[in-house]
Each structure stands twice: as C-alpha cells, then as structure tokens.
N, C-alpha and C positions, 0 to 999 in steps of 0.2 A: 459577239463571240467569234465570228468569222475571222476578224482581224487578229485576235489573240492567237487563234489556232495557226494562222499563217505565220505569225511572228514566232511561234513556239519553235519552229524548225531552225531558223538562223540563230535565235537566242540560245538554243540548246547546244548547237554544234559548233558554230563559229568561235565562240570564246574558248572552247576546249582545244580547238586546233591552234588558236593563237597562243594559249598557254603552253602547248606542246612545242610550238615553234620557238618560244622563248627559252624553254628548257634545253632544246637542241642547240640553240645558239650559244648558250652558256658553256656547253661542252666544247670549248674552242680548240683544244689540242687534238681531239679525235672524234669529230662529229659522226654520230651513228648513221648507218645506211637508212635511207627513207623506207625501203621495203621492209626492213626489220621493225622499225618503229610503227609502220602501218599495220604490220601483222599483230603487234601487241595491242595497238589501239582498237583494231577490229575484234580481237579476242575479247577485250573488255566490253566493247559496244554490242557484240552479238552473242558470243558463247556464254560469257559470264553473266550477263544481264538475263538472258533467256533462262539459264539454269536457276538463277536466283529467283526469278518471277515464279517459276514452277514450284521450287522447293519452299519458298516463303509462303506461297499461297496454300500449299499442302499443310504446312505447320499451322497457319491461321485456321484452317478448316479442322484439323485435329483438335485444336484447343477450343474450337467453337467461338472464335472471336472475329470471324470474317465480317467486315463492314462496321465493326464497333470502333468507338473512340473512347478516350478516358472519360469524356463527359457522359456518354450513353451507356457505358459498361457498368455492371454491378461491381461491388468491391472484389469479389472472387475473380470475375472475368477480367477486371482491370489488372490484377496481378499476372494473369496469364497473357494478357495483351502486352504488358511491359516485357515479360519474359520472351515473347515471340519477337518483338520489335528491337529490343535493346540487348538481347543476349544471343538468341539463336540466329537471328537475321545476320548480325555482323560476322558470326562464325562462318555461316554458309557463304556469305558474299566474299569474305577474304580468302577462303579456301578456293572458291571458284576463280577469283582473280589470280591467285597464286598458281593455279594449275597450269597456266601457260608456260611457266618456267620449267616445268617438267620436260618441255620441248626445247625452249630457247637457251637453257644453260649449256646445251651441247653445241651451240653455234659458236664459232671461233671469235665472233665480234664481241661476245659477252665475256669480259675478262677482268673487270675491276669494280670498285665501289661506284664510281661515276656512271659506268654503264648500267649498273643495277638501278640507280636513282632515275636515270633517263628512261629505261624500259619500264620500270615500275610506274613511273608517272604516266607513261603512254597507256598502260592498262587501266589505270585509275581514271584518267580523263576520258577514255573510251567508254568505260562503265558509266561515268557521270553524264556523258552526252546523251546516252539512251535513256537513262533514268530520269534526267531532267526533262527530256522531251515528253515522256509519259506524264510527269507531274504538271508540266506547263499546259498540256492539252486537257488533262482531267480537270484542272482548275480554271480553265478559260471562261467558264460560265459565271465565275464569281464576279460580283459587282465591284469589289475592292480587295486589295491585298495581293493582286496578281503580280504587280510590279515588285513588291517586297519579296514575294516568293522567288521571282526570277533572280533578284539581287542576292539573296542569302544562299540560294542553291548554287548559283554560279561562283560566288566568291568564297563560300565556306564549305558547303556540302561537297562540291566538286573537288575543292582543294583537299578536303579530308580524304576522299577516295584516292586521290593521287598520292598523298602523303603515306597513307597506310600501305599501299602497294609498293611504294618506293622504299619504305622502311624494310619490308620483307626482302625485296630484291637487292637492297644494299648489303644485307648480310650475306646473300649468295655471292655477290660480287666480291666481297671481302674474302670469302672462302676460296673463290676461284683464283684470286690474285695471290693469296698467301700459300695455299696448299695445292693448287692445280685441280685436284678432285675436291668437290665441296663436301665437307663433313656434314653428316645428317643433323648433328646437334645445332649447327648454325641455321638450318632451316627452321628448327623449333624456336631458337632465340629470335628469329626474325618475325615469325608468324604471331607470336604472343603479343608483342607491343602493337603490331598492326591491328590485331583483333581488339585489344584494349582501347586503342584510340577510337576505333569505330564504335565500340560499345559506349564509350563516354559521350561521344557526339550524339548518338541516337538517344541515349537515356535523357540527357539534359535538354535536347531540343524537343523530345517527345513530351517532356513534363509540361504541366499547365502553369507552373510557377515561373514568373518573369525572371526572378533571381537565378533559378537553375538554367533557364534558357541562355542567359548571359554567360554562365559558366561554360556552356557548350562552345560558344564562340571563343572564349578564352583558351580552351583546350586546343582548338585548331590553330589559333595564333601562336601559342607556345610551341606546338609541334612544327609549325611552319618555320619558326625561328630556329628550332633545333635542326631541321633538315637543311636550311640555308647554311648553317654552321658546318654541318657534315659535308655538304657539297663543296664549300670553300676549302675545307681541310683536304678533301679528296683531290681537288684541283691543285692544291699546293704540293701534295705528294707526287702527283702526275708530273708537275714541273720538275721536281727533283729527279724522278726516274727517267724522264726524257733526256735531261742533261747527262745523266750517267750513261745511258745507252748510246747517245750520240758521241760522247767522249770516247767510248770504246770503238765506235765506228771510225772516228777520226784517227785514233791510234793505229787502226788496221789499214788506214789509207783509203777507206771507202768514200769518205767525204772530206772536204777541206775543214780545217779546225774552225774557221770563221763561221761555218754553218751551224755550229753547236747552239748558238744563241738565237738563231733565226726564228724558231717557233714562239719566242717570248717577247718579241718586239713588234711595233707597228710596221706594216709593210707599205713601202712607197710605190711599188709597181706590182703588176700582175705576175711578172716573172718571179719576183721575190716571194710573193705569197705562195706560188706554186712550189717553189723549192722548199719553203718552210713546211708546207703541207706534206710533201714527200718525206722530209726529215722526220716529222712526227709519225708518219706511217711506218717508217723503218724502226723507230724506237718502240712503238707498240707491237710491231710484228716480232721483234726480238723478245719482248715480254711474253707474247702469246706462244712463241716457239718453245719456251721453257715450261709452259703449262701443259703442252700437248703430251699425250701418252702413246698413241699408236704410231708405228713407223710410217703409215700412209699419211697421217696428219702432219707429222714432222717433215716428211719429204715435200709435201705440198707447201708448207710454211717456208722451207728452205728455198723453194722455187720463187715464192712471192718475194722473199728478201733479195734474192739475186736479181729479180726483175726491177725492184725498186732501186737497188744500187746502180744498176745499168742505166736506169732512167735518169738518175741524178747526174751520172757521168756524161750522158748524151746531151744534157742541157748546156747552153752557153754559161760560162762562169759569171757569177754576179759581180758587178763593179765593186772593187775594194776587196775582193777575195782572191 
C-alpha cells in the first residue's frame, strides 16, 4: 500500500501538467501567460474541488446514501444514489469550475475561443489532479484494479473534466471576441453541454453494466474529437485575423510588409522567432483594443501597442526584409 500511496502523487499531478503543457504549446500564435494558466489550474485543484467535496458530501448525506454502492443499496436508495452521482454532482462541479471565469473574463488576455479552450482545460486538469489524487490514495489498498483505475481516470475522467470546462469557456471566448461584452445567454449555452457531458460520463461509468461503461468512454472520445475540431477551427480563424491586423500595420508603416507572414512559418533563427512573436502580440493587442470599453483600459492598450511597435523598430531588420 505504501508504494501506491507514494505513486499516487506523481500519477495524479504530473500527467495533468503535461496535458496542460501540450494545450499551451498548441496555442502557437498567442501563448497564454503562465501565471494566468496557473491561476485557473489552482482554482480547479483547490477551490472547485474543495467546494465539490463539501457539497457532494452534503447531498449524499441528505439522500441517505453515504458509503453506499449500487451493489449494496436498496432499489429506492439506488435511484437516489444515481441522482446524486450522475445528476446533482455534475451540476455542482461544473458550476464550481465555471465560477473562476467570473473573475478571469475581465482579464485582458481572455479574448477569443482559443483562450477559452486553454483556460477551461487548465481548470479541468486542476480539478482532475486533486480528484484523481484522492481516488488513487483511497484505492491504494486494493489488491488489483489500481493500475486500471489510474489509466482510466488519467486518460478519460481527467480529459472529461478538461473538455467540459473548455466547452463552457469556449462559449465565453466566442462572446468576448464577437461582442466585447459577453452576452449572458452564451454562458447558458456553454454550461448546458458541459453539464450534459459530465452527466453522461458519470452515469455510464457508474453503471454496473459493461455495455454502458463502454458507452461512457465513447462519449468522451467523441467530445474530445469535437473539441479538437473546434480548436483547429479557432486556430484557422486566428491565422486569418492575424494576417488582417498585420496587413493594416504594414499599410500604416509600422512593420515591413514582409513581416505579415512571419507568424505562420518555421523560424530559422531566434531573432526571426522573436520578431514573429512580437508581430502576433501586435495583432492580438489590436483585437483586444477593440474589445475594451473603459477609457483607462483603452489608454493602457494604446500604450502597449506603441511599445510593441517601438520594439519592432528597434530590432535589426531581418535578412531579406
């Protein structure tokens, strides 16, 4: 048991950090700041998980199903147990994970669908890290099945948590990009599929039927494929918007015309990569500038743009430009 308890920590935490690293790397045009991703990860790992443990425990106590399983519960209690685990639990957990965006949507770095997917994934992976740690330690005494538990919770349950939060946050990111101020109905449109995905996973995995168990894995695989498609589409549109913004910058004489394509190609030198990164930052800052509402925010954004333009001009011209 001792070895399994010790392994529970790295097995619960390291894969989540690796998953999050991959997600951040995929956001190649505008990598999100580490401090903000850490904030979302820790919110999921500490705030959301703690709230979920308290509330889910209270619900189980109210229903009188604490400590019961489908095998040990009476028929009436089994219905209440399923209701608590597969209906109320997902609602509470998704609302707690989503609550962080009441804070972070006001941060200037949160401005499109891709950002929503990245930050939503961070919350979900944080939640999964803490939840998995608890499950791995609780089941460390089991003679068999522990490895299978680690595998399915790492590659399916954790992915489900990241996907559900990413779905909700993607709707917020879409609202931020299109409207500036996020319409309330988009938050509703986002939270409903997030909760339904979580409910479907919990219900089918909680079932004692092997066929239904398999269906739970299929739900996560389909949702993952859908999110990959949404992420790819979002990156495609980012590509278009960056080119449009940089074309305007080139017309204004702020950057050489040859720099317009820099963010979209492989970089042979560190200088080329640095210039491409600054060009992407200029493009996204222009987009952010149009989303801002208060004079103070707009003035700050204008200063950021001016600083980025000056930085580009202070760098030596790249060969061939």
